[in-house]
Each structure stands twice: as structure tokens, then as C-alpha cells.
C-alpha positions, 0 to 999 in steps of 0.5 A, a space after each residue: 547477531 550474524 553478519 549481513 549483507 545488502 547487495 544492490 542490483 547495481 553491485 553496490 554493497 552495504 554491510 550490516 547485522 541480521 535481525 529477525 529471521 537469519 535467512 537470504 531474501 531478494 526484492 525491490 529495494 524502495 524506502 519510506 521516510 515516515 516516522 512510526 509505523 512500521 507495523 502498519 507498513 509491514 503488514 500493508 500488502 502494498 509492500 509485497 515483494 519489496 525490501 523496505 528502508 527505513 530512513 528514520 534512524 532508530 526502529 523497533 523501540 516501541 515494539 509489536 503490538 498483539 498480532 491475535 486480536 481481531 475485532 469483527 473479524 479483522 486485526 486490531 492493530 495491524 493491517 492484514 493478518 501478516 508481514 507482506 514486505 520481504 524483508 526490512 533494512 534499518 539504521 539502528 535496530 533498537 533490542 530494548 523497546 518500551 510501549 503500553 500495548 507491546 507484546 513482543 520485540 520487532 526481531 521476534 515478530 519478524 523470526 515467527 514470520 520468517 522475515 529477515 531484517 538488517 541493521 547497521 546500514 547508512 540509510 541515508 547513503 542507501 535513500 540517496 543512491 535510490 533517489 539518484 538511480 531509481 528503485 532497483 532490485 537488491 538482496 539480503 544475504 545472511 552469514 552461514 545461509 547458502 541458498 541464492 535468493 532468487 531475483 524476480 522481476 518485480 514490474 512483471 509479477 502480478 502481486 495483487 493476484 498473490 495478496 488478494 482474498 481468495 473468496 467473498 467475505 463479509 463485514 458488518 453484515 445486515 447493515 442498510 446500504 452495501 458496498 462492494 471493495 474490490 480487495 487488490 490488497 486492501 488495508 485493514 483500515 479502509 474496512 474499518 473506515 467504512 464500517 464504522 460509517 454503518 455500511 455492509 462491506 462485501 470484500 470480493 477477489 480482485 478479478 471478480 465481476 461485480 457487476 451482477 451483484 447487488 450493491 449501493 456503492 463500489 469501492 477499489 482498494 490499494 494494492 502492490 505492483 505494477 497495475 498493467 497486470 490486473 487487467 481483469 480488474 480494468 475490464 470489470 471497472 471499465 464494464 461499470 463505468 461504461 454503463 450509460 444508467 450507472 449512477 452508484 458511487 464509485 471511490 478508489 485508493 492507490 492501486 484503486 486510482 491507477 486501475 479506475 483511470 486505466 478504464 477511463 483510459 489513462 496511461 500509467 507509468 513508474 515513478 523513479 523512486 516512488 512515493 512512500 511517507 507520512 508527509 506528502 503535501 497534495 493539493 485539491 485541484 480548483 483549490 488552495 487547499 493543500 493536505 498533508 498525506 500518507 502514501 505508499 506507491 511505485 506507479 502514478 497516472 498520466 492525467 493528460 491521457 484520461 478520457 473525456 468527462 474526467 479530471 485530475 482531483 488532487 496533484 502531488 506538490 513535491 513533483 507534480 504527479 497525479 494524486 487522484 481523478 474524478 468524473 465530471 458528471 458522476 459521483 466516481 472519484 479516487 485518490 492515490 494517496 490514503 485517506 485511511 492512512 494508518 500509519 499516518 495523517 487523518 487530514 483527508 478521511 472526509 473522503 469516506 464520508 463523501 462516498 457515503 454521502 452519495 450512497 
């Protein structure tokens, strides 16, 4: 292994060793407290432009499942067609792996997709810094690579435009009901959860005007980056919900919650260090029902700024931030967390049933 250094935006340095692809990279440094699920997280488009810190100390011990196996046009074991995280930071990388479904090591996969990793980092200390300071930009510098990585302004880049599908795609074609999926960086499991409930899914680019299309329900996906960069999607959603005769169901997840909320007049703000884990507790408003959820987002909705007719649907029990909204009279709702999980708990997958039952 070559020597590698993580340098944070405030100048803090962590010395470690390179694994995966030996190359320099820069990005927004964020931490994820999940104990498992690194193949799913790395292929989640919501991590585009980010250096992912895994707080669980041992990473890589169960290898990586097949990346090429597909069913109905989507990968069986991944959340997209490639790794979207810019880099991965771990405490202890396990070179040896054992799992019935493993096809290669994490390091081999990273090398193949040219994604750098750094191990030997005190991720507990690093996470404490990020919690106190907030997420910040950083870079991984590998011994022998003299190319200085460009430090992007994460908040000003439209990552949704980078990761969204460039063309319309159809899944489960011919099903009796049709759902338009606005792809802001959609995870594969959203498509799985919809198609297994017997609907046709028409996946469209993030800025596609779906209002003239024929469909029974509208779905807005998760995605990376700053929702303020996605005004075209907000305008299309606003056109949909502003129609006084519109009664078709609408559901949003993560970025979908933020874009729907913006269309409903709400303001968005950036969280200090975000929610990235499999154990975030959320409460359904108007009840004592609390759910453990999987989350991956750095921005949140100011529910107090929603227009009349809208209300909070879920609230985070750790910090009180908004976790979803709903319309008081029409079948429109969203969640900031991931009811499709993968990885993580599936306690809230019933939201897909609620959506399908309204079609």
C-alpha cells in the first residue's frame, strides 16, 4: 500500500494508506454511521461529489457482490450502474473477505472503477471534527501522484444534472398503471419497489416536463447536491400541483421531498453535518408512531415556510428537522428518509403501498 493523506478544508491532516485506485481526489467530506451496506452506498447517486467516511471500523470483510447481473434492466445488487462516491475513507480495510455472494474485494472494485480509498484513518476523531465544524471540503493525496485535485464548490454544482438519466427509460412495460419517475439520481430499489407492485415505470430526466405525458401517478426520486440548483424540476412540479383539477397521486423521496417542498413554497437550508445512517428515528405527525429509517441527505426543509394546504408528515426525533410533507386534501406526500432503504431497515416501505393504493 502507498502512503496517503486526507487533508480537510481547515488544514487538518490524517495520515493513512491507499487502497483501491491510487489517485488524488477532492470532494465534500461526509460521514455515514451505518454498520453495513458499502456496495449500496457507494453506488447511491446521492453520494456524487463526496468523500464518504464510514464510521464502522472494519470495512471490506464481506467483499463485493456481482456488479454486472441485472433483472429487468437494473442491477441486482447495486443501486446504480457504477460507483458515484468520489472516494471512501475507513479505519481498517479488510483485505480478506468472505461472503456467499462476493465476486471480488472492495479494493479490486475501487481500482476497476478508479475510485480512491484511504485506510488507517482515525475515523472516530475525524467524525468528531465533522460534527463540531460541520461537513467541509477535503482531498485525498496519494504518494506518487503529483496531479493536484481540483477543489469544487460543492454547493454550486448541479450534481442532479450529472447523475440523472439522459433519456427516457421504461420498466415493466404494459402494466395496467403507469408511474412517471423523475430521476434526480434515483436508486435502483425505488424502481424495484414500484415494479414489484405491478406498475409500469417511465423514468425521465430530472428537468423533463412531464405535465403533458399520460400517467397515473408521479414519483420524484432522491438525488445529490443542492436542491437550489434544480429550479427546472421545481417549476415542473409547481405546474403539476398548481392545477386545481389535478388529483393524481404524487410521492417524493429525499431530494424529492425538498423539490416538492420548494414547489409548495418552502425554504431549504443545509444541515450542519447531515443525516447519513441506517438508524435515524422519525415520528409520524399526529401520532406516537416512530420508525427507524435509512437516510442520506445534507439539506432539509423548513416546514414552517410551507404554503397553506401543506403540513409536516414526519419529524426527525434527534434534531427536530423535517422528514416529509403532505397535502391536507390531495394525494401528495413525501419523505426525507428512504422507505426503499437498501441498505437499511424497511420499516417504512408501506409508503409505497400507500402511493400505489391511491393510483
